[in-house]
C-alpha atoms as one frame of an Amber mdcrd trajectory, in Angstrom:
protein
  48.288 -80.053 173.251  45.158 -82.019 172.355  43.642 -81.110 175.730  44.394
 -77.403 175.174  42.789 -77.515 171.736  39.706 -79.202 173.175  39.440 -76.564
 175.931  39.831 -73.754 173.387  37.040 -75.218 171.255  34.772 -75.532 174.299
  35.520 -71.912 175.190  34.684 -70.737 171.665  31.418 -72.688 171.734  30.510
 -71.117 175.088  31.228 -67.617 173.725  29.141 -68.193 170.579  26.310 -69.654
 172.664  26.181 -66.609 174.953  25.854 -63.785 172.386  22.478 -62.342 171.370
  22.899 -62.581 167.585  22.028 -65.789 165.801  25.088 -67.741 164.574  24.488
 -70.356 161.878  27.341 -72.157 160.121  27.147 -74.685 157.279  29.735 -76.775
 155.475  30.408 -76.468 151.764  27.453 -78.793 151.034  24.965 -76.623 152.923
  24.740 -78.942 155.927  24.468 -77.153 159.289  27.508 -77.703 161.495  26.815
 -75.040 164.146  23.602 -73.393 165.328  23.651 -71.358 168.549  20.909 -70.827
 171.141  20.070 -67.338 169.846  19.334 -68.823 166.401  17.172 -71.500 167.992
  15.139 -68.878 169.885  14.854 -66.744 166.750  13.548 -69.601 164.580  11.538
 -71.385 167.261  13.449 -74.587 166.619  15.631 -76.890 168.697  19.314 -77.171
 167.739  18.966 -80.939 167.067  16.315 -80.177 164.432  18.828 -78.109 162.446
  22.334 -79.463 163.026  23.253 -82.152 160.515  20.493 -81.158 158.104  20.559
 -79.185 154.860  19.479 -75.518 155.036  16.645 -75.980 152.522  15.281 -78.984
 154.441  14.831 -76.899 157.608  13.852 -73.660 155.856  11.730 -74.793 152.879
  10.709 -71.263 151.824  14.314 -70.529 150.789  16.021 -71.518 147.551  19.633
 -71.647 146.458  19.267 -68.139 145.023  17.602 -66.638 148.102  19.536 -68.274
 150.958  22.468 -66.012 151.833  24.374 -69.008 153.259  24.084 -70.941 149.984
  24.900 -67.833 147.929  28.175 -67.361 149.840  29.082 -71.053 149.347  28.470
 -70.601 145.619  30.336 -67.292 145.152  32.848 -67.255 148.014  32.041 -63.576
 148.632  30.691 -62.043 151.851  27.184 -60.550 151.881  26.857 -57.713 154.432
  23.699 -56.364 156.124  21.105 -58.029 153.913  17.411 -58.275 154.899  15.903
 -61.758 154.630  12.484 -63.194 155.356  12.025 -66.944 155.542   9.622 -69.546
 156.903  10.820 -72.441 159.051   9.574 -76.017 158.551   7.090 -75.329 161.376
   5.608 -72.395 159.476   7.156 -69.624 161.610   7.888 -66.421 159.653  11.198
 -64.797 160.580  12.655 -61.425 159.498  16.390 -60.851 159.909  19.272 -58.705
 158.756  22.200 -60.993 157.995  25.909 -60.658 157.450  27.177 -63.846 155.836
  30.874 -64.737 155.526  32.844 -67.453 153.735  34.801 -69.886 155.949  38.242
 -70.541 154.477  40.926 -73.032 155.404  44.268 -72.828 153.645  42.703 -70.573
 151.045  40.009 -73.169 150.286  36.287 -72.534 150.870  34.964 -75.045 153.395
  31.676 -73.432 154.447  29.797 -70.282 155.365  28.877 -68.512 158.592  25.917
 -66.207 159.105  25.348 -63.617 161.840  21.644 -62.740 162.054  19.900 -59.894
 163.886  16.233 -60.470 164.674  13.922 -57.874 163.121  10.726 -59.946 163.134
   8.740 -57.917 165.654  10.193 -54.593 164.531   9.371 -55.276 160.888   5.848
 -56.404 161.724   5.206 -53.210 163.705   6.597 -50.976 160.962   4.633 -52.745
 158.222   1.487 -52.411 160.328   2.253 -48.707 160.794   2.751 -48.173 157.058
  -0.475 -50.054 156.251  -2.406 -47.973 158.807  -0.948 -44.739 157.450  -1.767
 -45.796 153.887  -5.368 -46.535 154.894  -5.723 -43.202 156.709  -4.268 -41.262
 153.782  -6.521 -43.195 151.390  -9.593 -42.313 153.435  -8.491 -38.671 153.587
  -8.090 -38.487 149.817 -11.513 -40.014 149.225 -13.317 -37.576 151.565 -13.396
 -33.844 152.046 -12.083 -33.859 155.604 -10.179 -30.694 156.349  -7.471 -31.814
 158.731  -4.166 -33.616 158.594  -4.838 -37.381 158.350  -1.760 -38.069 160.503
  -2.265 -35.747 163.442  -0.010 -32.765 164.129  -1.382 -31.333 167.383   0.866
 -28.392 168.228   0.559 -24.777 167.095   2.737 -21.720 167.690   0.209 -20.367
 170.217   0.919 -23.393 172.433   4.689 -22.808 172.569   5.073 -20.866 175.820
   7.983 -18.487 176.285   8.902 -15.037 177.517  12.466 -15.404 176.222  13.384
 -12.997 173.414  15.366 -15.630 171.491  12.472 -18.122 171.523   9.939 -15.437
 170.591  12.131 -14.493 167.624  12.375 -18.181 166.618   8.581 -18.451 166.670
   8.317 -15.396 164.433  10.918 -16.729 161.976   9.345 -20.193 161.910   5.917
 -18.689 161.266   7.316 -16.792 158.279   8.960 -19.963 156.932   5.703 -21.926
 157.327   4.152 -20.202 154.293   6.652 -21.756 151.840   7.692 -25.285 150.854
  11.413 -24.847 151.550  13.179 -27.402 153.767  13.769 -26.412 157.396  16.566
 -27.779 159.586  16.152 -27.529 163.353  19.065 -28.022 165.728  18.588 -28.418
 169.460  19.387 -30.732 172.330  16.957 -33.469 173.325  13.930 -32.003 175.072
  14.170 -28.468 173.671  10.900 -28.774 171.729  11.958 -29.497 168.146   8.835
 -31.500 167.327   6.613 -28.755 168.779   8.125 -26.311 166.275   7.886 -28.824
 163.429   4.188 -29.538 164.046   3.519 -25.826 164.438   5.188 -25.094 161.077
   3.025 -27.739 159.403  -0.168 -26.454 161.044   0.596 -22.887 159.965   1.407
 -23.905 156.391  -0.777 -24.303 153.265  -0.241 -28.070 153.745  -2.063 -28.133
 157.104  -4.917 -30.264 155.705  -2.546 -32.803 154.166  -0.503 -35.586 155.719
   1.998 -34.960 158.494   4.316 -37.953 159.008   7.231 -38.127 161.456  10.053
 -40.667 161.409  12.987 -40.979 163.806  16.033 -41.913 161.707  17.836 -43.430
 164.701  15.046 -45.920 165.434  15.676 -48.380 162.585  18.610 -50.104 160.860
  19.478 -48.898 157.362  17.902 -51.867 155.568  14.494 -51.259 157.153  14.675
 -47.474 157.045  15.268 -47.441 153.281  12.175 -49.553 152.609  10.152 -47.508
 155.089  11.080 -44.191 153.449  10.995 -45.144 149.780   8.718 -48.205 149.714
   9.287 -51.752 148.441   8.151 -53.938 145.573   7.446 -57.632 145.797  10.591
 -59.672 145.262  13.059 -56.828 145.899  14.368 -59.027 148.700  13.132 -62.245
 150.263   9.709 -61.623 151.800   9.314 -58.097 150.441   5.801 -56.956 149.483
   4.411 -54.059 147.448   4.261 -51.211 149.963   4.359 -47.437 149.611   7.040
 -45.558 151.526   6.620 -42.548 153.753   7.422 -40.189 150.866   4.425 -41.504
 148.938   2.185 -41.369 152.001   3.255 -37.786 152.732   2.633 -36.642 149.134
   1.208 -33.114 149.247   2.047 -32.826 152.948   5.004 -32.755 155.331   7.598
 -35.392 156.259   9.544 -34.804 159.475  12.886 -36.644 159.690  14.170 -36.523
 163.256  17.812 -37.219 164.173  18.798 -36.941 160.527  22.448 -37.204 161.612
  21.780 -40.846 162.596  20.731 -41.829 159.076  23.384 -44.025 157.356  25.464
 -42.055 154.850  24.488 -44.182 151.835  20.840 -43.533 152.650  21.557 -39.806
 153.006  22.773 -39.844 149.383  19.469 -41.393 148.224  17.513 -38.868 150.285
  19.477 -36.040 148.652  18.482 -37.284 145.188  14.810 -37.344 146.182  15.047
 -33.777 147.524  16.745 -32.552 144.345  14.561 -34.374 141.820  11.231 -34.837
 143.623  11.235 -38.454 142.419  11.096 -41.644 144.508  12.063 -45.137 143.401
  10.840 -48.004 145.571  13.478 -50.500 146.685  13.920 -53.029 143.880  11.785
 -51.101 141.376  12.773 -49.568 138.043  10.073 -46.914 137.719  10.040 -43.610
 139.578   7.148 -41.861 141.310   6.805 -38.078 141.453   6.138 -36.740 144.964
   5.473 -33.296 146.418   6.708 -33.434 150.004   8.018 -30.712 152.282  10.940
 -31.935 154.384  11.437 -30.718 157.936  14.536 -32.238 159.556  16.045 -32.066
 163.018  19.324 -32.962 164.666  20.263 -33.082 168.346  23.906 -32.529 167.410
  25.503 -29.379 166.014  25.235 -30.097 162.247  28.698 -28.693 161.499  30.169
 -31.010 164.134  28.160 -33.882 162.629  29.702 -33.109 159.223  33.192 -33.017
 160.753  32.556 -36.310 162.537  31.312 -38.012 159.371  27.706 -38.458 160.574
  26.146 -35.973 158.138  26.880 -35.405 154.458  27.758 -31.784 153.753  25.733
 -31.721 150.495  22.630 -32.967 152.315  23.181 -30.390 155.056  23.311 -27.522
 152.568  20.200 -28.857 150.815  18.246 -29.077 154.086  19.627 -25.923 155.688
  17.553 -23.512 153.590  15.882 -22.265 156.763  17.846 -22.915 159.949  16.410
 -22.738 163.478  18.561 -23.270 166.582  16.495 -24.021 169.688  18.181 -22.883
 172.926  18.653 -25.023 176.026  16.353 -24.401 178.975  19.448 -23.332 180.953
  19.862 -20.487 178.421  16.267 -19.292 178.855  15.867 -19.487 182.641  13.243
 -16.738 182.724  10.881 -19.304 181.152  11.218 -21.730 184.091   8.499 -20.116
 186.306   6.163 -19.768 183.292   6.614 -23.394 182.221   6.369 -24.636 185.803
   2.959 -22.989 186.254   1.810 -24.465 182.939   2.846 -27.991 183.966   1.196
 -27.617 187.399  -2.076 -26.704 185.662  -1.665 -29.621 183.256  -1.171 -32.197
 186.016  -3.815 -30.641 188.266  -6.281 -31.480 185.495  -4.791 -34.933 184.899
  -4.505 -35.969 188.571  -7.515 -34.147 189.999  -5.378 -32.017 192.345  -5.414
 -28.367 193.333  -1.747 -27.401 193.666  -1.298 -23.634 193.505   2.439 -23.064
 193.277   5.956 -24.052 194.301   7.769 -22.832 197.419  10.543 -20.222 197.104
  13.113 -22.950 197.896  11.806 -25.077 195.016  12.002 -22.101 192.656  15.580
 -21.528 193.848  16.451 -25.159 193.033  14.718 -24.910 189.659  16.629 -21.756
 188.777  19.928 -23.316 189.891  19.569 -26.695 188.142  21.305 -27.070 184.755
  18.406 -29.042 183.174  20.387 -31.362 180.865  17.065 -32.850 179.730  15.706
 -29.354 179.025  11.943 -28.644 179.017  11.117 -32.348 178.987  13.113 -32.844
 182.202  11.319 -29.904 183.853   7.946 -31.378 182.878   8.904 -34.763 184.326
  10.196 -33.115 187.527   6.857 -31.334 188.006   4.912 -34.499 187.141   6.926
 -36.507 189.683   6.365 -33.864 192.373   2.631 -33.766 191.611   2.489 -37.486
 192.377   3.926 -36.869 195.864   2.507 -33.519 196.975  -0.282 -33.578 199.570
  -0.850 -29.850 200.151  -1.266 -26.954 197.773   2.468 -26.278 197.229   5.311
 -28.329 195.790   8.175 -28.501 198.285  11.827 -29.567 197.961  11.133 -33.032
 199.377   8.870 -33.733 196.373  11.602 -33.050 193.803  13.887 -35.580 192.068
  17.196 -36.064 193.848  19.311 -34.290 191.218  17.071 -31.198 191.366  16.957
 -31.189 195.170  20.743 -30.996 195.241  21.138 -28.287 192.618  23.599 -25.649
 193.789  21.690 -22.802 195.396  21.486 -19.498 193.553  21.414 -17.622 196.869
  24.310 -15.245 197.235  26.070 -14.421 200.445  25.488 -10.809 201.470  27.022
  -8.866 204.333  24.918  -6.180 205.901  25.669  -3.320 208.282  28.787  -1.189
 208.772  32.312  -2.421 208.057  33.568  -4.622 210.903  36.941  -6.185 211.795
  38.140  -8.717 209.230  38.280 -11.630 211.710  34.695 -11.027 212.820  33.542
 -10.736 209.219  35.336 -13.971 208.218  33.653 -15.806 211.075  30.276 -14.559
 209.852  31.072 -15.746 206.303  32.186 -19.149 207.641  29.000 -19.576 209.676
  26.806 -18.671 206.704  28.642 -21.049 204.352  28.314 -23.890 206.875  24.608
 -23.139 207.283  24.071 -23.205 203.500  26.024 -26.469 203.108  24.062 -28.164
 205.907  20.784 -26.941 204.395  21.714 -28.163 200.917  22.696 -31.648 202.187
  19.737 -32.022 204.516  21.906 -31.907 207.629  24.299 -34.647 206.509  27.671
 -33.646 208.016  29.747 -35.937 205.797  28.160 -34.634 202.556  28.394 -31.024
 203.796  32.096 -31.530 204.549  32.637 -32.798 201.002  30.756 -29.793 199.631
  32.930 -27.413 201.663  36.057 -29.504 200.949  37.068 -29.706 204.614  37.639
 -32.778 206.832  34.520 -34.097 208.575  36.140 -33.572 211.996  36.833 -29.918
 211.165  33.208 -29.327 210.230  31.998 -31.057 213.401  34.290 -28.815 215.461
  33.007 -25.653 213.692  29.391 -26.759 214.264  30.024 -27.431 217.948  31.492
 -23.912 218.321  28.369 -22.406 216.724  26.072 -24.135 219.234  28.004 -22.878
 222.288
């Protein structure tokens, strides 16, 4: 029994040592009893420097009131998803989001365990971004420059389409650009949501003010809240006085992409800002009035997002004043030749080439492919082909594998007078075999799978055709 217990403990230690999150456990006196390798990498310390020592001895920047481990020992209550910044005894600054839990035995508190996610690099990059944006906006306000300090490059003239639905969307979006009402765009990844958003800003009276874009799926809730609304010094350990994106976008436009990925509690705070036009920095008591136009986008049907609990219905109705649904590339196939020519010209200029066009077979593959990545996937397919092409035409061999093997749009046609059924069926069979062999590059096994016949049967049919 003792041996089994020892093996179980060794197994648990091995599991805790292998996970990416930092695991730090202390006894009821604040002395470290477990400290895994991920924590050691995070803090830049060796385990022997931490185990057996008090938390405040190893992390002198913390206090009893700011260490989440010591707070849990004092209160016995868990502390979920809390940002913390601390300095190790070697002077290393570390940013984490911690979930800290009490350790109980027989109903008695015997220690605390903390699971920490490293946000050091991410927080540094975001703080640097906010500081840069604040400087740019400050310069813009102190000069008479007549352009958006945070660049929005796209205009409606640059959105290429011959599709009636897209042309109507451009017209509707242009009308909506003249107001300050929120706009909600829905479209799959790669359909061009940001192109429309930037075009709306550049066609609006706010075109010379700030344009700021933020992907709501890129950051955890604790960082995203501070990024959007700003922070005040002391609001949490390591927090500084920083404006949020709402303050930086004052007078301009704030684009919130993948709004359905924003945590629900943060959606409620966003709703209050939209309704009241007032922002309160994290940890502050005073409010700041802002004038910001919100453009939001989702890559998921918003009604499905509401049903699935990813999007608050009240926020949806507040954002959905103007609604634009961007179609998939597969639903606007007449734009494929137009966009292909545009991308060829773009990469001719970038790569110093002189490609004129694509072959008819390539166009056939392009028209047949479903384009799950939409316009972005088409652009990347052309870019990849432009890296490989040596002549003045893109050919099938230059295409990505999944596009090369798109089901052909060619249809089987029978010409001439009506002939006997058996003769006609043989002609159909020969044509189907030819198409399958062409589509698989002459690979008999793949062609047999495509035709759903045994390989031997296909070989026999091919041998009959050559006689």
